[in-house]
C-alpha positions in Angstrom: 0.0 0.0 0.0 1.1 3.5 -0.8 0.0 6.6 1.1 0.9 10.3 1.0 1.5 12.6 4.0 2.5 16.2 4.5 6.0 16.7 6.0 4.4 18.9 8.6 2.3 16.0 10.0 3.9 13.8 12.7 5.5 10.6 11.6 3.8 7.4 12.8 4.9 3.8 13.0 2.0 2.9 10.6 3.6 5.0 7.9 6.1 2.2 7.1 8.9 3.4 4.8 8.9 7.2 4.6 10.4 8.8 1.5 10.5 12.5 0.9 9.5 13.1 -2.7 10.4 16.8 -2.9 13.3 18.5 -4.6 13.6 21.1 -1.9 13.7 20.4 1.9 10.4 21.4 3.6 10.6 24.9 5.2 10.9 25.0 8.9 11.3 21.3 9.4 14.4 20.0 11.1 16.0 17.0 9.5 15.9 14.9 12.7 12.2 15.7 13.2 11.1 14.3 9.8 12.1 10.7 10.4 12.7 9.7 6.8 14.1 6.5 5.3 15.2 8.2 2.1 15.0 11.5 0.2 14.2 10.9 -3.5 15.0 14.4 -4.9 15.4 13.0 -8.5 11.8 11.8 -8.6 10.3 15.2 -7.9 9.2 17.5 -10.7 12.0 19.3 -12.5 12.7 22.9 -11.4 11.3 24.1 -14.7 8.0 22.2 -14.3 7.7 23.2 -10.6 8.2 26.9 -11.5 5.8 26.7 -14.5 3.1 25.1 -12.3 3.5 27.4 -9.4 0.6 25.6 -7.6 -1.9 27.2 -10.0 -4.9 24.8 -9.9 -5.9 26.0 -13.4 -2.7 24.3 -14.7 -3.4 21.1 -12.7 -4.3 18.8 -15.7 -1.4 19.9 -17.8 1.0 19.7 -14.8 -0.1 16.0 -14.3 0.6 15.3 -18.0 4.0 16.9 -17.9 5.0 15.3 -14.7 4.0 11.9 -15.9 6.1 12.5 -19.0 9.1 13.3 -16.7 8.5 10.1 -14.7 8.3 8.1 -18.0 11.7 9.4 -18.9 13.4 8.2 -15.7 12.1 4.7 -14.9 15.2 3.7 -12.9 14.5 6.5 -10.3 11.2 4.8 -9.6 12.7 1.4 -8.6 13.6 2.2 -5.0 10.0 3.4 -4.4 8.5 0.4 -6.1 10.7 -1.9 -4.1 9.7 -0.3 -0.9 6.0 -0.5 -1.8 6.4 -4.2 -2.6 8.0 -4.9 0.8 5.2 -3.1 2.8 3.6 0.2 3.4 5.2 3.2 1.6 4.5 6.8 2.6 5.4 9.5 0.1 6.2 12.6 2.2 5.5 16.0 0.5 5.5 19.7 1.6 2.8 21.4 -0.5 0.0 23.1 1.3 -2.6 21.8 -1.2 -3.3 18.3 -0.2 -5.2 17.4 -3.4 -3.2 19.2 -6.2 0.5 18.2 -5.6 3.1 16.1 -7.2 3.0 13.4 -4.5 -0.6 12.6 -5.5 0.4 12.3 -9.2 3.4 10.1 -8.2 1.1 7.9 -6.0 -1.3 7.2 -8.9 1.7 6.6 -11.2 3.3 4.1 -8.8 0.0 2.3 -8.2 -0.4 1.7 -11.9 3.0 0.2 -12.1 2.4 -2.2 -9.2 
């Protein structure tokens, strides 16, 4: 099972393997407080895509398409996440305020299709 969780929510034992899927470290969060198993910077949207999207919900559909294209181009970067999901619960940790329109949600759907 794969879940998503904001970096600002407390970690829980039930989270299983916790992987940060952001290119930038979440603001105001100390590294020791986040309790991560890994930080997969390379799987996050490219800086150009992140800047273009700018969390503008009007661009959400196109953002999803472009991000999936980036994921398609880097299948090897997905392997550690897929392996973790096959072993047990995987929690994708993200920093965006919008809990519905963020890259972790797109990545979750993408990984679920691959499993």
